[in-house]
C-alpha positions as CSV (number, residue, x, y, z in Angstrom):
1,M,30.5,-58.7,-7.0
2,V,29.0,-56.8,-4.1
3,T,27.4,-59.1,-1.5
4,P,24.0,-58.3,0.0
5,S,25.7,-57.6,3.4
6,L,28.1,-55.2,1.7
7,R,25.3,-53.4,0.0
8,T,23.6,-53.0,3.5
9,L,26.8,-51.4,4.9
10,V,27.0,-49.1,2.0
11,F,23.5,-47.9,2.2
12,A,23.8,-47.5,6.1
13,A,27.0,-45.5,5.6
14,A,25.2,-43.2,3.1
15,L,22.3,-42.5,5.5
16,A,24.9,-41.6,8.1
17,L,26.4,-38.7,6.1
18,P,25.6,-35.2,7.0
19,A,22.5,-33.8,5.5
20,F,24.4,-31.0,3.9
21,T,26.3,-33.5,1.7
22,F,22.8,-33.9,-0.3
23,A,21.6,-30.4,0.0
24,A,21.8,-28.1,-3.1
25,A,24.3,-25.2,-2.7
26,A,22.6,-22.0,-1.7
27,P,22.4,-19.5,-4.7
28,K,24.9,-16.8,-4.6
29,P,23.6,-13.3,-4.0
30,L,22.9,-11.2,-7.1
31,R,25.8,-8.7,-7.4
32,I,24.4,-5.3,-8.2
33,L,26.4,-2.1,-9.3
34,L,24.4,1.1,-8.2
35,L,25.4,4.3,-10.0
36,T,24.7,7.5,-8.2
37,G,25.9,11.1,-8.4
38,G,25.1,14.3,-10.2
39,C,22.9,17.4,-9.6
40,C,19.7,18.0,-7.7
41,H,19.3,14.9,-5.4
42,D,20.6,13.7,-2.0
43,Y,22.5,10.8,-3.5
44,V,24.7,10.5,-0.4
45,A,21.7,9.3,1.6
46,Q,19.7,7.8,-1.2
47,K,22.4,5.3,-2.3
48,D,22.4,3.9,1.4
49,L,18.7,3.8,1.5
50,L,18.5,1.7,-1.6
51,Q,21.2,-0.5,-0.7
52,K,19.7,-1.2,2.8
53,G,16.2,-1.5,1.4
54,L,17.0,-3.9,-1.4
55,A,19.2,-6.2,0.8
56,A,16.1,-6.5,3.2
57,R,13.9,-7.7,0.4
58,A,16.1,-9.8,-1.8
59,N,19.3,-11.9,-1.8
60,V,21.4,-9.1,-3.3
61,V,24.7,-7.5,-2.6
62,V,24.6,-3.8,-3.7
63,E,28.0,-2.1,-4.3
64,H,28.3,1.6,-5.1
65,M,29.9,3.5,-8.0
66,H,29.3,7.0,-6.5
67,T,30.7,10.4,-7.2
68,P,30.1,13.4,-4.9
69,D,30.1,15.5,-8.0
70,K,26.8,17.5,-8.0
71,T,27.0,19.0,-11.5
72,T,24.9,17.9,-14.5
73,R,28.3,16.2,-15.8
74,P,29.1,14.0,-12.8
75,A,32.4,12.1,-13.2
76,L,31.8,8.3,-13.2
77,A,34.1,5.6,-14.4
78,A,31.2,4.2,-16.5
79,H,31.5,7.1,-18.9
80,T,35.0,6.2,-20.0
81,N,35.3,2.4,-19.3
82,A,32.9,0.2,-21.2
83,D,33.8,-2.7,-18.9
84,Y,32.6,-0.9,-15.8
85,A,30.0,-3.5,-15.0
86,K,32.3,-6.6,-15.5
87,G,31.4,-9.3,-12.8
88,Y,28.0,-7.8,-12.0
89,D,24.5,-9.3,-12.6
90,L,22.7,-6.1,-12.9
91,V,23.3,-2.2,-13.0
92,I,21.0,0.3,-11.3
93,H,21.2,3.8,-13.0
94,D,20.3,6.3,-10.5
95,E,22.6,9.0,-11.6
96,C,21.6,12.6,-12.8
97,A,23.8,13.3,-15.8
98,A,21.6,15.6,-17.9
99,D,24.5,17.4,-19.7
100,I,26.6,14.4,-20.6
101,A,26.1,14.5,-24.3
102,D,29.1,12.8,-25.8
103,P,27.8,9.8,-27.8
104,E,31.0,7.9,-27.1
105,M,30.5,8.2,-23.3
106,V,26.9,7.2,-23.6
107,K,27.9,4.2,-25.6
108,N,30.3,3.1,-22.9
109,V,27.5,3.4,-20.3
110,L,25.2,1.3,-22.6
111,A,27.9,-1.3,-23.6
112,P,27.1,-3.9,-20.9
113,H,23.4,-3.7,-21.5
114,L,23.7,-3.9,-25.2
115,A,25.8,-7.2,-24.5
116,G,22.7,-8.5,-22.5
117,L,23.2,-7.2,-18.8
118,P,19.9,-6.3,-17.1
119,G,19.5,-2.8,-16.0
120,V,17.2,-0.7,-13.6
121,A,16.8,3.0,-14.2
122,L,15.4,5.4,-11.5
123,H,14.1,8.9,-11.6
124,C,16.8,11.3,-13.0
125,A,18.4,8.5,-15.1
126,M,15.5,9.2,-17.6
127,H,16.9,12.8,-18.1
128,S,20.4,11.8,-18.4
129,Y,22.7,11.1,-21.5
130,R,20.9,13.3,-23.9
131,V,23.1,13.3,-27.0
132,T,20.8,15.6,-28.9
133,K,19.5,19.1,-28.2
134,E,16.2,18.0,-29.8
135,F,15.4,15.7,-26.9
136,S,12.1,17.6,-26.3
137,R,10.6,16.4,-29.6
138,P,9.8,12.8,-30.5
139,L,13.0,11.0,-31.7
140,T,12.9,8.0,-33.9
141,P,13.7,4.8,-31.9
142,G,16.9,3.4,-33.3
143,S,18.3,6.8,-34.2
144,E,21.5,8.1,-32.9
145,G,19.8,10.8,-30.8
146,A,17.5,8.2,-29.2
147,Q,20.2,5.7,-28.0
148,W,19.6,6.3,-24.3
149,F,15.8,6.4,-24.8
150,D,16.1,3.1,-26.7
151,F,17.6,1.6,-23.5
152,L,14.9,3.0,-21.3
153,G,12.1,2.2,-23.5
154,L,10.5,5.7,-23.1
155,Q,11.4,9.3,-23.8
156,S,11.0,12.0,-21.3
157,S,12.3,15.7,-21.5
158,R,11.0,17.6,-18.4
159,H,9.0,17.3,-15.2
160,G,6.3,19.2,-13.3
161,P,6.5,20.8,-9.9
162,Q,6.8,18.9,-6.6
163,Q,3.2,17.9,-5.8
164,P,1.8,14.5,-4.8
165,I,1.4,11.9,-7.5
166,A,-1.5,9.4,-7.6
167,I,0.0,6.2,-8.8
168,T,-2.2,3.6,-10.4
169,F,-1.0,0.1,-11.4
170,T,-2.3,-0.7,-14.9
171,A,-0.8,-4.2,-15.5
172,S,-2.2,-6.4,-12.7
173,G,-1.0,-9.5,-14.6
174,S,2.6,-8.5,-14.4
175,P,4.7,-10.3,-11.6
176,I,6.2,-6.9,-10.8
177,T,2.9,-5.3,-9.9
178,K,0.8,-8.4,-8.8
179,G,-0.8,-7.5,-5.4
180,L,0.5,-4.1,-5.3
181,E,-1.9,-1.4,-4.1
182,N,-2.2,2.1,-5.7
183,W,-0.8,4.9,-3.6
184,T,-0.3,8.6,-3.5
185,T,3.2,9.9,-3.1
186,I,4.4,12.9,-1.1
187,N,5.6,15.8,-3.2
188,E,7.3,14.3,-6.2
189,E,8.0,15.3,-9.8
190,L,5.9,13.9,-12.5
191,Y,8.1,13.3,-15.6
192,N,6.4,13.8,-19.0
193,N,6.1,11.2,-21.9
194,V,7.4,12.9,-25.1
195,Q,5.7,10.4,-27.2
196,P,3.4,7.4,-26.7
197,P,5.6,4.9,-25.0
198,K,4.2,2.1,-27.2
199,N,6.4,3.5,-29.9
200,F,9.3,1.8,-28.3
201,A,8.9,-1.9,-29.2
202,G,10.0,-3.4,-26.0
203,H,8.1,-1.2,-23.8
204,Q,5.4,-2.4,-21.4
205,S,3.6,0.1,-19.1
206,L,2.9,-0.9,-15.5
207,A,1.7,2.2,-13.8
208,T,0.5,5.8,-14.5
209,G,0.9,8.8,-12.3
210,K,-1.7,11.7,-12.1
211,Q,-0.7,15.1,-10.8
212,K,-2.8,18.2,-10.2
213,V,-1.0,21.5,-10.9
214,T,-2.4,24.9,-10.2
215,D,-0.9,27.8,-12.3
216,K,-0.4,31.4,-11.2
217,K,-3.9,32.3,-12.6
218,G,-5.4,29.7,-10.4
219,V,-6.3,27.3,-13.1
220,T,-5.9,23.6,-12.1
221,T,-5.0,20.9,-14.6
222,E,-4.4,17.2,-14.0
223,N,-1.5,15.7,-15.9
224,E,-1.0,12.0,-16.5
225,S,2.2,10.0,-17.5
226,V,3.6,6.4,-17.4
227,V,5.6,6.4,-14.3
228,V,6.6,2.5,-14.1
229,W,7.5,0.3,-17.0
230,T,9.7,-2.4,-18.4
231,N,11.6,-2.6,-21.6
232,L,13.5,-5.2,-23.7
233,Y,16.7,-3.7,-25.0
234,G,19.0,-4.4,-27.8
235,P,19.6,-7.7,-29.8
236,K,20.1,-9.6,-26.6
237,Q,16.7,-8.2,-25.3
238,A,18.3,-7.2,-21.9
239,R,15.6,-6.7,-19.3
240,V,15.2,-3.1,-18.1
241,F,12.8,-1.9,-15.3
242,S,12.4,1.8,-14.8
243,T,10.4,4.2,-12.7
244,T,10.4,8.0,-12.7
245,I,9.5,8.2,-9.0
246,G,12.2,8.8,-6.5
247,H,13.2,12.4,-6.0
248,N,13.0,12.8,-2.3
249,N,14.5,10.7,0.5
250,A,11.2,10.0,2.1
251,T,10.0,8.5,-1.1
252,V,13.1,6.4,-1.6
253,D,12.8,5.1,1.9
254,D,9.0,4.4,1.6
255,P,8.4,0.6,1.9
256,R,6.1,0.8,-1.1
257,Y,8.7,2.4,-3.2
258,L,11.4,-0.2,-2.1
259,D,9.0,-3.1,-2.5
260,L,8.4,-1.9,-6.2
261,V,12.1,-1.4,-7.1
262,A,13.1,-4.7,-5.5
263,R,10.6,-6.5,-7.7
264,G,11.9,-4.6,-10.7
265,V,15.4,-5.7,-9.8
266,L,14.4,-9.3,-9.5
267,W,12.3,-9.2,-12.6
268,A,15.1,-7.8,-14.6
269,A,17.6,-10.5,-13.2
270,G,15.1,-13.2,-14.1
271,K,14.6,-14.0,-10.3
272,L,11.0,-13.0,-9.8
273,G,8.3,-15.7,-10.0
274,D,5.0,-15.3,-11.7
275,D,3.3,-14.8,-8.2
276,G,5.3,-11.7,-7.7
277,R,7.7,-13.3,-5.1
278,P,11.4,-14.0,-5.3
279,V,12.3,-17.4,-6.8
280,A,13.8,-19.8,-4.2
281,G,17.0,-18.6,-2.9
282,Y,16.6,-15.0,-3.9
283,G,14.3,-13.8,-1.2
284,P,15.6,-12.0,2.0
285,A,18.6,-13.9,3.5
286,G,18.6,-16.3,0.6
287,K,15.1,-17.8,1.3
């Protein structure tokens, strides 16, 4: 039997223990794999801009899978190894692989996400992994030709010229867009929507972009497309965040762009609160 005096000694000893004994362990940073490479973009600079910008906004460690290959068939290990994302919490697809059309390669890229791993897709990733030459016409979701678009939750086939894009956030209730202000980009490419995005069951539009284009005859038209959205992919309903914005370095380095992408990353990983802020432990420096 413990005597009253012994109880007092035990309680006093407990109070004397260092505070860190009772503190919860700090969450580990999200480990993110960033895929970059392929044609048409300055991925050498942009991979570092994204790495630095995301680390300044969230408790993440961004690691690169980069190739200097600037063709439309960039050589990435993800194309031949379905386990390429093992050990990661999320994959960011920022590659430009327009002419990688081998269905088996695309299945390797999709394998981690089909198993439930969250994903983020940026800019030219929308025009990658097109396994059919019919990508300019609406493809049936769930069909062989639509497998990459099923992951994205939107089908796009081309883009307009580099002109400013007026971005309007259309889902104010989403934690990703909560409190974000509409803005107009520098010269950027507006990607089209081949079919109504709502045709993809897991799609939720977050922002549209409008771009005025003047043709050679001097006729000006205004085009509008969804430019930011989320998707739920596959049987595990993996979260996927996407934006078609992000062609030029100045855009990728824009705090407004980095804020948006950081929120998308945290949302996809389940670490974004309803108020649009990182959950405890997943803000900058683990705050």
